[in-house]
N, CA, C and O atoms as CSV, one atom per row, in Angstrom:
chain,resi,resn,atom,element,x,y,z
A,1,MET,N,N,-47.696,50.805,27.956
A,1,MET,CA,C,-46.278,51.122,27.398
A,1,MET,C,C,-45.580,50.793,27.917
A,1,MET,O,O,-45.977,50.459,29.033
A,2,THR,N,N,-44.142,50.593,27.695
A,2,THR,CA,C,-42.860,50.208,28.531
A,2,THR,C,C,-42.150,51.418,28.447
A,2,THR,O,O,-41.765,51.922,27.392
A,3,THR,N,N,-41.975,51.898,29.626
A,3,THR,CA,C,-40.614,52.686,29.660
A,3,THR,C,C,-39.247,52.328,29.037
A,3,THR,O,O,-38.656,51.253,29.138
A,4,PRO,N,N,-38.926,53.245,28.489
A,4,PRO,CA,C,-37.697,52.673,27.550
A,4,PRO,C,C,-36.327,52.650,28.621
A,4,PRO,O,O,-36.332,53.333,29.645
A,5,ARG,N,N,-35.423,51.970,28.324
A,5,ARG,CA,C,-34.839,51.881,29.163
A,5,ARG,C,C,-33.191,51.994,28.455
A,5,ARG,O,O,-33.187,51.231,27.489
A,6,VAL,N,N,-32.057,52.556,28.578
A,6,VAL,CA,C,-30.740,52.770,28.099
A,6,VAL,C,C,-29.794,52.451,28.581
A,6,VAL,O,O,-29.902,52.281,29.796
A,7,TRP,N,N,-28.714,52.252,28.114
A,7,TRP,CA,C,-27.752,51.791,28.851
A,7,TRP,C,C,-27.099,52.908,29.315
A,7,TRP,O,O,-27.165,54.065,28.900
A,8,THR,N,N,-26.310,52.329,30.432
A,8,THR,CA,C,-25.575,53.631,31.144
A,8,THR,C,C,-24.262,52.670,31.875
A,8,THR,O,O,-24.377,51.633,32.528
A,9,PHE,N,N,-23.242,53.281,31.572
A,9,PHE,CA,C,-21.906,53.105,32.091
A,9,PHE,C,C,-21.540,53.357,33.723
A,9,PHE,O,O,-20.989,54.422,34.000
A,10,PHE,N,N,-21.759,52.646,34.526
A,10,PHE,CA,C,-21.206,53.113,35.869
A,10,PHE,C,C,-19.662,52.638,36.239
A,10,PHE,O,O,-19.160,51.702,35.617
A,11,TYR,N,N,-19.009,53.260,37.179
A,11,TYR,CA,C,-17.586,53.168,36.890
A,11,TYR,C,C,-17.344,53.183,38.527
A,11,TYR,O,O,-16.258,52.677,38.809
A,12,GLY,N,N,-17.893,53.518,39.361
A,12,GLY,CA,C,-17.684,53.930,41.068
A,12,GLY,C,C,-18.679,53.168,42.149
A,12,GLY,O,O,-18.679,51.937,42.126
A,13,SER,N,N,-19.277,53.657,42.816
A,13,SER,CA,C,-19.779,52.449,43.628
A,13,SER,C,C,-21.399,52.010,43.174
A,13,SER,O,O,-22.266,51.264,43.631
A,14,TYR,N,N,-21.269,52.869,42.083
A,14,TYR,CA,C,-22.796,52.576,41.286
A,14,TYR,C,C,-22.279,51.080,40.355
A,14,TYR,O,O,-22.974,50.661,39.430
A,15,ILE,N,N,-21.097,50.462,40.735
A,15,ILE,CA,C,-21.210,49.117,39.703
A,15,ILE,C,C,-21.821,48.141,40.877
A,15,ILE,O,O,-22.150,47.009,40.523
A,16,ASN,N,N,-22.011,48.556,42.404
A,16,ASN,CA,C,-22.263,47.809,43.133
A,16,ASN,C,C,-24.109,47.866,43.242
A,16,ASN,O,O,-24.828,48.619,43.898
A,17,LEU,N,N,-24.420,46.848,42.399
A,17,LEU,CA,C,-25.789,46.571,42.260
A,17,LEU,C,C,-27.169,46.898,43.660
A,17,LEU,O,O,-28.310,47.355,43.597
A,18,ASP,N,N,-26.128,46.278,45.046
A,18,ASP,CA,C,-27.070,46.897,46.171
A,18,ASP,C,C,-27.431,48.428,46.445
A,18,ASP,O,O,-28.512,48.943,46.730
A,19,VAL,N,N,-26.056,49.029,46.249
A,19,VAL,CA,C,-25.883,50.784,46.274
A,19,VAL,C,C,-27.199,50.981,45.431
A,19,VAL,O,O,-28.281,51.425,45.815
A,20,LEU,N,N,-26.780,50.480,44.029
A,20,LEU,CA,C,-28.241,51.058,42.868
A,20,LEU,C,C,-29.420,50.613,44.061
A,20,LEU,O,O,-29.733,51.421,44.936
A,21,LYS,N,N,-29.750,49.868,44.022
A,21,LYS,CA,C,-31.063,49.474,44.801
A,21,LYS,C,C,-31.441,50.225,46.138
A,21,LYS,O,O,-32.554,50.634,46.470
A,22,ASP,N,N,-30.043,50.323,46.945
A,22,ASP,CA,C,-30.459,51.550,48.082
A,22,ASP,C,C,-30.779,52.759,47.599
A,22,ASP,O,O,-31.699,53.465,48.011
A,23,ALA,N,N,-29.778,53.091,46.434
A,23,ALA,CA,C,-29.843,54.472,46.502
A,23,ALA,C,C,-31.041,55.300,45.974
A,23,ALA,O,O,-31.464,56.416,46.278
A,24,ALA,N,N,-31.516,54.183,44.903
A,24,ALA,CA,C,-32.476,54.825,44.200
A,24,ALA,C,C,-33.345,53.329,43.418
A,24,ALA,O,O,-33.453,53.063,42.221
A,25,ASP,N,N,-33.804,52.647,44.502
A,25,ASP,CA,C,-34.349,51.589,43.775
A,25,ASP,C,C,-34.178,51.118,42.439
A,25,ASP,O,O,-35.126,50.674,41.792
A,26,LEU,N,N,-33.089,51.189,42.022
A,26,LEU,CA,C,-32.751,50.685,40.578
A,26,LEU,C,C,-32.355,49.253,40.488
A,26,LEU,O,O,-31.322,48.837,41.013
A,27,VAL,N,N,-33.037,48.632,39.937
A,27,VAL,CA,C,-32.721,47.228,39.770
A,27,VAL,C,C,-32.570,46.815,38.082
A,27,VAL,O,O,-33.560,46.446,37.451
A,28,PRO,N,N,-31.374,46.915,37.527
A,28,PRO,CA,C,-31.162,46.953,35.998
A,28,PRO,C,C,-31.669,45.923,35.659
A,28,PRO,O,O,-31.438,45.034,36.480
A,29,GLN,N,N,-32.535,45.463,34.445
A,29,GLN,CA,C,-32.738,44.407,33.815
A,29,GLN,C,C,-31.801,44.033,32.972
A,29,GLN,O,O,-32.344,43.276,32.167
A,30,GLY,N,N,-30.257,44.204,32.627
A,30,GLY,CA,C,-29.558,43.815,31.924
A,30,GLY,C,C,-27.925,44.410,32.498
A,30,GLY,O,O,-27.805,45.626,32.644
A,31,VAL,N,N,-27.037,43.735,32.722
A,31,VAL,CA,C,-25.744,44.145,33.053
A,31,VAL,C,C,-24.734,43.622,32.648
A,31,VAL,O,O,-24.632,42.423,32.911
A,32,GLU,N,N,-23.865,44.123,32.048
A,32,GLU,CA,C,-22.601,43.576,31.742
A,32,GLU,C,C,-21.557,43.797,32.123
A,32,GLU,O,O,-21.699,44.926,32.593
A,33,ARG,N,N,-20.321,43.459,32.304
A,33,ARG,CA,C,-18.997,44.073,32.439
A,33,ARG,C,C,-18.171,44.715,31.044
A,33,ARG,O,O,-17.820,44.124,30.022
A,34,ALA,N,N,-18.005,46.228,31.454
A,34,ALA,CA,C,-17.267,47.067,30.250
A,34,ALA,C,C,-16.334,46.858,30.726
A,34,ALA,O,O,-15.878,46.144,31.619
A,35,MET,N,N,-15.873,47.947,29.672
A,35,MET,CA,C,-14.401,49.083,29.927
A,35,MET,C,C,-14.730,50.443,29.205
A,35,MET,O,O,-15.395,50.502,28.171
A,36,LEU,N,N,-14.231,51.457,29.813
A,36,LEU,CA,C,-14.570,53.007,28.707
A,36,LEU,C,C,-13.059,53.360,28.428
A,36,LEU,O,O,-12.259,53.201,29.350
A,37,GLY,N,N,-12.551,53.908,27.007
A,37,GLY,CA,C,-11.332,53.949,26.733
A,37,GLY,C,C,-11.421,55.643,26.880
A,37,GLY,O,O,-12.498,56.216,27.050
A,38,GLY,N,N,-10.162,56.327,26.791
A,38,GLY,CA,C,-9.970,57.501,27.175
A,38,GLY,C,C,-10.562,58.278,28.165
A,38,GLY,O,O,-11.026,59.418,28.139
A,39,PHE,N,N,-10.465,57.513,28.970
A,39,PHE,CA,C,-10.663,57.950,30.459
A,39,PHE,C,C,-9.908,57.119,31.677
A,39,PHE,O,O,-9.548,55.949,31.806
A,40,ASP,N,N,-9.837,58.531,32.664
A,40,ASP,CA,C,-9.008,57.414,34.038
A,40,ASP,C,C,-9.653,57.844,35.284
A,40,ASP,O,O,-10.036,59.013,35.340
A,41,ILE,N,N,-9.807,57.162,36.169
A,41,ILE,CA,C,-10.472,56.862,37.255
A,41,ILE,C,C,-9.915,58.090,38.472
A,41,ILE,O,O,-8.703,58.216,38.646
A,42,ARG,N,N,-10.768,58.830,39.154
A,42,ARG,CA,C,-10.202,59.247,40.261
A,42,ARG,C,C,-11.358,59.067,41.378
A,42,ARG,O,O,-12.557,59.014,41.104
A,43,ILE,N,N,-10.782,58.978,42.748
A,43,ILE,CA,C,-11.726,59.211,43.665
A,43,ILE,C,C,-11.016,59.645,44.964
A,43,ILE,O,O,-10.312,59.011,45.751
A,44,ALA,N,N,-11.487,61.124,44.933
A,44,ALA,CA,C,-11.598,62.159,45.481
A,44,ALA,C,C,-12.476,62.935,46.217
A,44,ALA,O,O,-12.245,64.089,45.854
A,45,PRO,N,N,-13.340,62.947,47.034
A,45,PRO,CA,C,-13.715,61.518,47.618
A,45,PRO,C,C,-14.663,60.946,46.846
A,45,PRO,O,O,-14.996,59.877,47.358
A,46,ARG,N,N,-15.260,61.175,45.829
A,46,ARG,CA,C,-16.305,60.095,45.209
A,46,ARG,C,C,-15.378,59.620,43.480
A,46,ARG,O,O,-14.255,59.943,43.091
A,47,ALA,N,N,-16.127,59.022,43.014
A,47,ALA,CA,C,-15.541,58.195,41.942
A,47,ALA,C,C,-15.731,59.324,40.969
A,47,ALA,O,O,-16.803,59.911,41.116
A,48,ASN,N,N,-14.981,59.755,40.045
A,48,ASN,CA,C,-15.122,60.461,38.888
A,48,ASN,C,C,-14.435,60.236,37.949
A,48,ASN,O,O,-13.464,59.554,38.278
A,49,LEU,N,N,-14.471,60.545,36.647
A,49,LEU,CA,C,-14.194,59.884,35.582
A,49,LEU,C,C,-13.170,61.591,35.048
A,49,LEU,O,O,-13.735,62.634,35.379
A,50,VAL,N,N,-12.045,61.709,34.428
A,50,VAL,CA,C,-11.274,62.300,34.039
A,50,VAL,C,C,-10.615,61.732,32.413
A,50,VAL,O,O,-10.360,60.538,32.254
A,51,ARG,N,N,-10.431,62.597,31.465
A,51,ARG,CA,C,-10.075,62.316,30.436
A,51,ARG,C,C,-8.899,61.716,30.169
A,51,ARG,O,O,-8.157,62.340,30.928
A,52,SER,N,N,-8.237,60.950,29.622
A,52,SER,CA,C,-6.636,60.316,29.413
A,52,SER,C,C,-6.708,59.617,28.429
A,52,SER,O,O,-7.418,58.612,28.392
A,53,ASP,N,N,-5.945,60.049,27.401
A,53,ASP,CA,C,-5.677,58.856,26.482
A,53,ASP,C,C,-5.122,58.026,26.624
A,53,ASP,O,O,-5.207,57.182,25.731
A,54,GLY,N,N,-4.287,57.748,27.709
A,54,GLY,CA,C,-3.275,56.441,27.898
A,54,GLY,C,C,-4.498,55.652,28.928
A,54,GLY,O,O,-3.990,54.657,29.446
A,55,HIS,N,N,-5.402,55.772,29.186
A,55,HIS,CA,C,-5.840,54.864,30.194
A,55,HIS,C,C,-7.400,54.325,29.601
A,55,HIS,O,O,-7.974,54.855,28.650
A,56,SER,N,N,-7.802,53.438,30.199
A,56,SER,CA,C,-9.477,52.705,30.849
A,56,SER,C,C,-9.811,52.418,31.749
A,56,SER,O,O,-9.117,51.888,32.616
A,57,VAL,N,N,-11.396,52.770,31.855
A,57,VAL,CA,C,-11.806,52.447,33.082
A,57,VAL,C,C,-12.219,51.110,33.168
A,57,VAL,O,O,-12.090,50.470,32.124
A,58,TYR,N,N,-12.677,50.525,34.129
A,58,TYR,CA,C,-13.681,49.321,33.864
A,58,TYR,C,C,-14.634,49.639,34.727
A,58,TYR,O,O,-14.452,50.397,35.679
A,59,GLY,N,N,-15.961,48.953,34.386
A,59,GLY,CA,C,-17.271,49.387,34.942
A,59,GLY,C,C,-18.239,48.267,34.709
A,59,GLY,O,O,-17.945,47.073,34.658
A,60,ILE,N,N,-19.285,48.730,34.590
A,60,ILE,CA,C,-20.708,47.649,34.187
A,60,ILE,C,C,-21.403,48.769,33.706
A,60,ILE,O,O,-21.418,49.925,34.130
A,61,LEU,N,N,-22.192,48.051,32.394
A,61,LEU,CA,C,-23.000,48.569,31.406
A,61,LEU,C,C,-24.422,47.885,32.077
A,61,LEU,O,O,-24.635,46.691,32.290
A,62,ALA,N,N,-25.300,49.030,32.331
A,62,ALA,CA,C,-26.718,48.364,33.025
A,62,ALA,C,C,-27.931,49.526,32.609
A,62,ALA,O,O,-27.884,50.756,32.582
A,63,THR,N,N,-28.932,48.642,32.329
A,63,THR,CA,C,-30.358,49.807,31.708
A,63,THR,C,C,-30.934,49.992,33.081
A,63,THR,O,O,-31.110,49.226,34.028
A,64,ALA,N,N,-31.201,51.443,32.845
A,64,ALA,CA,C,-32.375,52.129,33.496
A,64,ALA,C,C,-33.194,52.920,32.723
A,64,ALA,O,O,-33.012,53.108,31.520
A,65,THR,N,N,-34.244,53.472,33.486
A,65,THR,CA,C,-35.063,54.371,32.576
A,65,THR,C,C,-34.734,55.692,33.083
A,65,THR,O,O,-34.144,55.918,34.140
A,66,HIS,N,N,-35.114,56.454,32.339
A,66,HIS,CA,C,-34.477,58.077,32.379
A,66,HIS,C,C,-35.098,58.418,34.047
A,66,HIS,O,O,-34.383,58.867,34.943
A,67,ALA,N,N,-36.108,58.193,34.151
A,67,ALA,CA,C,-36.409,58.386,35.528
A,67,ALA,C,C,-36.011,57.619,36.866
A,67,ALA,O,O,-36.449,57.863,37.990
A,68,GLU,N,N,-35.038,56.588,36.491
A,68,GLU,CA,C,-34.605,55.941,37.631
A,68,GLU,C,C,-32.872,56.580,37.700
A,68,GLU,O,O,-32.180,56.516,38.716
A,69,LEU,N,N,-32.472,57.114,36.523
A,69,LEU,CA,C,-31.316,57.798,36.488
A,69,LEU,C,C,-31.572,59.179,37.077
A,69,LEU,O,O,-30.617,59.518,37.775
A,70,VAL,N,N,-32.505,60.054,37.031
A,70,VAL,CA,C,-32.766,61.473,37.621
A,70,VAL,C,C,-32.788,61.135,39.230
A,70,VAL,O,O,-32.060,61.843,39.926
A,71,ARG,N,N,-33.406,60.320,39.750
A,71,ARG,CA,C,-33.570,59.975,40.880
A,71,ARG,C,C,-32.309,59.451,41.744
A,71,ARG,O,O,-31.965,59.608,42.916
A,72,LEU,N,N,-31.770,58.750,40.621
A,72,LEU,CA,C,-29.919,58.126,41.282
A,72,LEU,C,C,-29.264,59.355,41.669
A,72,LEU,O,O,-29.076,59.680,42.841
A,73,TYR,N,N,-28.820,60.235,40.356
A,73,TYR,CA,C,-28.183,61.115,40.031
A,73,TYR,C,C,-28.336,62.478,41.517
A,73,TYR,O,O,-27.475,63.063,42.173
A,74,LYS,N,N,-30.368,62.533,41.539
A,74,LYS,CA,C,-30.383,63.271,42.498
A,74,LYS,C,C,-30.274,62.766,44.050
A,74,LYS,O,O,-30.498,63.610,44.918
A,75,HIS,N,N,-29.995,61.647,44.380
A,75,HIS,CA,C,-29.426,61.105,45.538
A,75,HIS,C,C,-27.969,61.460,45.348
A,75,HIS,O,O,-27.696,61.801,46.499
A,76,SER,N,N,-26.740,61.622,44.586
A,76,SER,CA,C,-25.674,61.925,44.645
A,76,SER,C,C,-25.681,63.034,44.664
A,76,SER,O,O,-24.721,63.372,45.356
A,77,GLU,N,N,-26.509,64.382,44.104
A,77,GLU,CA,C,-26.328,65.378,44.939
A,77,GLU,C,C,-26.747,65.806,46.198
A,77,GLU,O,O,-26.141,66.528,46.990
A,78,ASP,N,N,-28.071,65.182,46.324
A,78,ASP,CA,C,-28.594,65.382,47.852
A,78,ASP,C,C,-27.693,64.929,48.998
A,78,ASP,O,O,-27.455,65.607,49.997
A,79,VAL,N,N,-27.270,63.843,48.774
A,79,VAL,CA,C,-27.105,62.572,50.068
A,79,VAL,C,C,-25.319,63.182,49.866
A,79,VAL,O,O,-24.776,63.901,50.704
A,80,LEU,N,N,-24.837,62.835,48.951
A,80,LEU,CA,C,-23.296,62.531,48.535
A,80,LEU,C,C,-22.634,63.998,48.408
A,80,LEU,O,O,-21.472,64.130,48.793
A,81,GLY,N,N,-23.392,65.196,47.837
A,81,GLY,CA,C,-22.843,66.309,47.489
A,81,GLY,C,C,-22.229,66.865,46.466
A,81,GLY,O,O,-21.608,67.910,46.271
A,82,GLU,N,N,-22.566,65.857,45.799
A,82,GLU,CA,C,-21.491,65.691,44.122
A,82,GLU,C,C,-23.034,66.315,43.047
A,82,GLU,O,O,-24.230,66.176,43.304
A,83,THR,N,N,-22.456,66.912,41.993
A,83,THR,CA,C,-23.231,66.768,40.632
A,83,THR,C,C,-22.393,66.213,39.965
A,83,THR,O,O,-21.172,66.303,39.842
A,84,TYR,N,N,-23.508,65.373,39.359
A,84,TYR,CA,C,-22.885,64.416,38.068
A,84,TYR,C,C,-23.606,64.660,36.849
A,84,TYR,O,O,-24.741,64.267,37.116
A,85,LEU,N,N,-23.605,65.165,35.425
A,85,LEU,CA,C,-24.150,65.389,34.739
A,85,LEU,C,C,-24.049,64.560,33.770
A,85,LEU,O,O,-23.004,63.920,33.893
A,86,PRO,N,N,-24.885,64.140,32.478
A,86,PRO,CA,C,-24.833,62.867,31.961
A,86,PRO,C,C,-23.717,63.499,30.388
A,86,PRO,O,O,-23.521,64.640,29.969
A,87,GLU,N,N,-23.182,62.064,29.873
A,87,GLU,CA,C,-22.319,62.433,28.744
A,87,GLU,C,C,-22.217,61.073,27.743
A,87,GLU,O,O,-22.011,60.012,28.332
A,88,ALA,N,N,-22.312,61.042,26.658
A,88,ALA,CA,C,-22.711,60.124,25.650
A,88,ALA,C,C,-21.161,59.296,25.386
A,88,ALA,O,O,-20.269,59.987,24.895
A,89,VAL,N,N,-20.882,57.982,25.677
A,89,VAL,CA,C,-19.986,57.396,25.720
A,89,VAL,C,C,-19.691,56.147,24.807
A,89,VAL,O,O,-20.680,55.417,24.882
A,90,LEU,N,N,-18.827,55.649,24.051
A,90,LEU,CA,C,-19.165,54.044,23.459
A,90,LEU,C,C,-18.167,53.694,24.607
A,90,LEU,O,O,-17.138,54.289,24.928
A,91,ALA,N,N,-18.795,52.455,25.200
A,91,ALA,CA,C,-18.241,51.365,25.878
A,91,ALA,C,C,-17.901,50.184,25.561
A,91,ALA,O,O,-18.857,49.603,25.047
A,92,ARG,N,N,-16.852,49.462,25.635
A,92,ARG,CA,C,-16.624,47.641,25.192
A,92,ARG,C,C,-16.981,47.243,25.850
A,92,ARG,O,O,-16.813,47.762,26.954
A,93,THR,N,N,-17.749,46.034,25.761
A,93,THR,CA,C,-18.452,45.205,26.375
A,93,THR,C,C,-17.295,43.911,26.629
A,93,THR,O,O,-16.216,43.847,26.040
A,94,SER,N,N,-17.593,43.318,27.233
A,94,SER,CA,C,-16.272,42.167,27.934
A,94,SER,C,C,-16.327,41.061,26.524
A,94,SER,O,O,-15.471,40.182,26.429
A,95,SER,N,N,-17.236,41.193,25.648
A,95,SER,CA,C,-17.638,40.175,24.362
A,95,SER,C,C,-16.755,41.069,23.388
A,95,SER,O,O,-16.450,40.493,22.344
A,96,GLY,N,N,-16.227,42.545,23.553
A,96,GLY,CA,C,-15.320,42.817,22.279
A,96,GLY,C,C,-16.414,43.591,21.424
A,96,GLY,O,O,-16.059,43.891,20.284
A,97,ASP,N,N,-17.980,44.036,21.904
A,97,ASP,CA,C,-18.850,44.502,20.997
A,97,ASP,C,C,-18.632,46.428,21.586
A,97,ASP,O,O,-18.247,46.665,22.731
A,98,TYR,N,N,-18.873,47.279,20.837
A,98,TYR,CA,C,-19.315,48.252,21.561
A,98,TYR,C,C,-20.809,48.735,21.375
A,98,TYR,O,O,-21.615,48.502,20.474
A,99,ARG,N,N,-20.928,49.643,22.768
A,99,ARG,CA,C,-22.082,49.781,22.471
A,99,ARG,C,C,-22.369,51.386,23.283
A,99,ARG,O,O,-21.891,51.701,24.373
A,100,PRO,N,N,-23.221,52.202,22.465
A,100,PRO,CA,C,-23.376,53.358,23.156
A,100,PRO,C,C,-24.498,53.688,24.502
A,100,PRO,O,O,-25.639,53.302,24.754
A,101,ALA,N,N,-23.606,54.526,25.130
A,101,ALA,CA,C,-24.499,54.499,26.551
A,101,ALA,C,C,-24.087,56.201,27.022
A,101,ALA,O,O,-23.180,56.877,26.535
A,102,LEU,N,N,-24.993,56.585,28.032
A,102,LEU,CA,C,-24.941,57.406,28.860
A,102,LEU,C,C,-23.967,57.168,30.151
A,102,LEU,O,O,-24.444,56.254,30.824
A,103,THR,N,N,-23.093,57.540,30.566
A,103,THR,CA,C,-22.040,57.885,31.664
A,103,THR,C,C,-22.093,59.270,32.389
A,103,THR,O,O,-21.888,60.311,31.764
A,104,TYR,N,N,-22.401,59.253,33.846
A,104,TYR,CA,C,-22.200,60.539,34.585
A,104,TYR,C,C,-20.874,61.103,35.169
A,104,TYR,O,O,-20.299,60.543,36.103
A,105,ILE,N,N,-20.515,61.985,34.708
A,105,ILE,CA,C,-18.956,62.830,35.072
A,105,ILE,C,C,-19.421,64.140,36.036
A,105,ILE,O,O,-20.319,64.896,35.666
A,106,CYS,N,N,-18.699,64.322,37.329
A,106,CYS,CA,C,-18.659,65.792,38.062
A,106,CYS,C,C,-17.825,66.253,37.300
A,106,CYS,O,O,-16.681,65.961,36.951
A,107,PRO,N,N,-18.694,67.167,37.043
A,107,PRO,CA,C,-17.441,68.582,36.444
A,107,PRO,C,C,-16.752,69.552,37.146
A,107,PRO,O,O,-15.893,70.306,36.688
A,108,GLU,N,N,-17.227,69.492,38.444
A,108,GLU,CA,C,-16.327,70.349,39.515
A,108,GLU,C,C,-16.353,69.538,41.180
A,108,GLU,O,O,-16.977,69.935,42.164
A,109,MET,N,N,-15.709,68.648,41.103
A,109,MET,CA,C,-15.372,67.723,42.514
A,109,MET,C,C,-14.036,68.476,43.179
A,109,MET,O,O,-12.926,68.503,42.648
A,110,ILE,N,N,-14.383,69.066,44.424
A,110,ILE,CA,C,-13.672,69.509,45.465
A,110,ILE,C,C,-12.721,68.451,45.909
A,110,ILE,O,O,-13.278,67.705,46.714
A,111,PRO,N,N,-11.194,68.045,45.614
A,111,PRO,CA,C,-10.554,67.091,45.894
A,111,PRO,C,C,-10.422,66.927,47.523
A,111,PRO,O,O,-9.761,67.725,48.186
A,112,ARG,N,N,-11.136,65.784,48.115
A,112,ARG,CA,C,-10.762,65.749,49.757
A,112,ARG,C,C,-10.814,63.913,49.507
A,112,ARG,O,O,-11.340,63.325,48.563
A,113,PRO,N,N,-10.278,63.470,50.379
A,113,PRO,CA,C,-9.652,62.190,50.832
A,113,PRO,C,C,-11.209,61.187,50.850
A,113,PRO,O,O,-12.330,61.442,51.290
A,114,ALA,N,N,-10.665,60.038,50.188
A,114,ALA,CA,C,-11.901,59.077,49.979
A,114,ALA,C,C,-12.041,58.075,51.111
A,114,ALA,O,O,-11.005,57.507,51.458
A,115,GLU,N,N,-13.453,57.701,51.890
A,115,GLU,CA,C,-13.288,56.766,52.954
A,115,GLU,C,C,-13.332,55.719,52.316
A,115,GLU,O,O,-13.749,55.408,51.200
A,116,ALA,N,N,-12.660,54.983,53.482
A,116,ALA,CA,C,-12.281,53.091,53.301
A,116,ALA,C,C,-13.754,52.680,53.042
A,116,ALA,O,O,-13.689,51.695,52.308
A,117,ALA,N,N,-14.768,52.910,53.245
A,117,ALA,CA,C,-15.916,52.031,53.564
A,117,ALA,C,C,-16.471,52.750,51.827
A,117,ALA,O,O,-16.682,51.879,50.983
A,118,TYR,N,N,-16.631,53.894,51.472
A,118,TYR,CA,C,-16.685,54.045,49.977
A,118,TYR,C,C,-15.811,53.062,48.798
A,118,TYR,O,O,-16.164,52.183,48.012
A,119,VAL,N,N,-14.607,53.658,49.102
A,119,VAL,CA,C,-13.584,52.341,48.084
A,119,VAL,C,C,-13.956,51.058,48.442
A,119,VAL,O,O,-14.153,50.387,47.429
A,120,ASN,N,N,-14.173,50.299,49.703
A,120,ASN,CA,C,-14.257,49.102,49.831
A,120,ASN,C,C,-15.895,48.839,48.814
A,120,ASN,O,O,-15.814,47.878,48.049
A,121,ARG,N,N,-17.165,49.547,48.790
A,121,ARG,CA,C,-18.069,49.048,48.253
A,121,ARG,C,C,-17.922,49.001,46.595
A,121,ARG,O,O,-18.752,48.448,45.873
A,122,ILE,N,N,-16.734,49.671,46.119
A,122,ILE,CA,C,-16.467,49.753,44.713
A,122,ILE,C,C,-15.491,48.327,44.443
A,122,ILE,O,O,-15.430,47.909,43.287
A,123,VAL,N,N,-14.797,47.659,45.449
A,123,VAL,CA,C,-13.926,47.054,45.633
A,123,VAL,C,C,-14.780,45.614,45.482
A,123,VAL,O,O,-14.566,44.710,44.674
A,124,VAL,N,N,-15.674,45.682,46.375
A,124,VAL,CA,C,-16.563,44.308,46.491
A,124,VAL,C,C,-17.069,43.976,45.162
A,124,VAL,O,O,-17.040,42.807,44.780
A,125,ALA,N,N,-17.643,45.139,44.250
A,125,ALA,CA,C,-17.948,45.014,43.203
A,125,ALA,C,C,-17.340,44.517,42.042
A,125,ALA,O,O,-17.800,43.682,41.264
A,126,ALA,N,N,-16.128,45.176,41.987
A,126,ALA,CA,C,-15.397,44.770,40.971
A,126,ALA,C,C,-14.533,43.522,41.298
A,126,ALA,O,O,-13.799,42.998,40.460
A,127,ARG,N,N,-14.617,43.258,42.067
A,127,ARG,CA,C,-14.076,41.593,42.352
A,127,ARG,C,C,-15.757,40.434,41.712
A,127,ARG,O,O,-15.739,39.340,41.147
A,128,GLN,N,N,-16.656,41.074,42.021
A,128,GLN,CA,C,-17.423,40.178,41.829
A,128,GLN,C,C,-17.768,40.351,40.178
A,128,GLN,O,O,-18.401,39.483,39.578
A,129,PHE,N,N,-17.299,41.518,39.554
A,129,PHE,CA,C,-17.660,41.437,37.891
A,129,PHE,C,C,-16.336,40.967,37.757
A,129,PHE,O,O,-16.185,40.923,36.536
A,130,GLN,N,N,-15.114,40.527,38.374
A,130,GLN,CA,C,-14.122,39.734,38.015
A,130,GLN,C,C,-13.085,41.016,37.055
A,130,GLN,O,O,-12.449,40.743,36.037
A,131,PHE,N,N,-13.135,42.034,37.539
A,131,PHE,CA,C,-12.080,43.276,37.110
A,131,PHE,C,C,-11.002,42.435,36.975
A,131,PHE,O,O,-11.042,41.375,37.600
A,132,ALA,N,N,-10.116,42.667,36.341
A,132,ALA,CA,C,-8.390,42.753,36.384
A,132,ALA,C,C,-7.760,43.175,37.987
A,132,ALA,O,O,-8.074,44.164,38.648
A,133,ASP,N,N,-6.960,42.286,38.289
A,133,ASP,CA,C,-6.101,42.825,39.584
A,133,ASP,C,C,-5.411,43.851,39.760
A,133,ASP,O,O,-5.134,44.168,40.917
A,134,GLU,N,N,-4.957,44.629,38.680
A,134,GLU,CA,C,-4.017,45.596,38.321
A,134,GLU,C,C,-4.939,46.955,38.517
A,134,GLU,O,O,-4.494,48.070,38.791
A,135,TYR,N,N,-6.603,46.536,38.272
A,135,TYR,CA,C,-7.424,47.642,38.185
A,135,TYR,C,C,-7.871,47.788,39.447
A,135,TYR,O,O,-8.112,48.946,39.788
A,136,ILE,N,N,-8.086,46.742,40.409
A,136,ILE,CA,C,-8.584,46.591,41.712
A,136,ILE,C,C,-7.231,47.171,42.123
A,136,ILE,O,O,-7.271,48.261,42.692
A,137,ALA,N,N,-6.244,46.701,41.954
A,137,ALA,CA,C,-5.163,47.588,42.888
A,137,ALA,C,C,-4.719,48.893,42.683
A,137,ALA,O,O,-3.978,49.492,43.463
A,138,ARG,N,N,-5.186,49.359,41.587
A,138,ARG,CA,C,-5.302,50.978,41.305
A,138,ARG,C,C,-6.733,51.696,42.159
A,138,ARG,O,O,-6.493,52.796,42.658
A,139,ILE,N,N,-8.088,51.190,42.342
A,139,ILE,CA,C,-8.968,51.333,43.023
A,139,ILE,C,C,-8.909,51.190,44.586
A,139,ILE,O,O,-9.820,51.629,45.289
A,140,LEU,N,N,-7.756,50.532,45.127
A,140,LEU,CA,C,-7.600,50.224,46.390
A,140,LEU,C,C,-6.486,51.435,46.844
A,140,LEU,O,O,-6.339,51.934,47.959
A,141,ALA,N,N,-5.699,51.750,45.482
A,141,ALA,CA,C,-4.913,53.120,45.568
A,141,ALA,C,C,-5.408,54.190,46.501
A,141,ALA,O,O,-4.788,54.712,47.427
A,142,PHE,N,N,-6.688,54.435,46.075
A,142,PHE,CA,C,-7.524,55.673,46.908
A,142,PHE,C,C,-8.081,55.561,48.086
A,142,PHE,O,O,-8.768,56.470,48.551
A,143,ALA,N,N,-7.850,54.410,48.731
A,143,ALA,CA,C,-8.481,54.138,50.070
A,143,ALA,C,C,-7.611,54.978,50.729
A,143,ALA,O,O,-6.523,55.226,50.210
A,144,PRO,N,N,-7.989,55.565,52.035
A,144,PRO,CA,C,-6.708,56.106,53.181
A,144,PRO,C,C,-5.927,55.119,53.603
A,144,PRO,O,O,-6.224,53.952,53.859
A,145,LYS,N,N,-4.610,55.831,53.672
A,145,LYS,CA,C,-3.739,54.880,54.241
A,145,LYS,C,C,-3.565,54.560,55.678
A,145,LYS,O,O,-2.759,53.697,56.026
């Protein structure tokens, strides 16, 4: 029996497939660019989603098993110091279709400055996935001055 995979919307450093591989040995079988409306991104010090009717967040939809997601977000808690919890969302694919997915949001992140290397991991992947230039500039604005 094959282990079921679920679509997950990643929006921070986990849009970088090398980070997924290194952090949790997660190699998605399916990946596509997507957008999530009703949220904005904050990076302080890690990427997080905040509800916002006037914004959308770029990211990727990727397949993962529940065991891989547990491993990934355990890494986030143990190594990065942030606890993210799953939430059901409806993301829009680059072809305009809507897909139900999980995403993970940190309900209580103590604001701190982001590290340049962390922001860069997101920007590198955002360019690879051809996110809009304006969105990449928004991500870069979180880098330390």
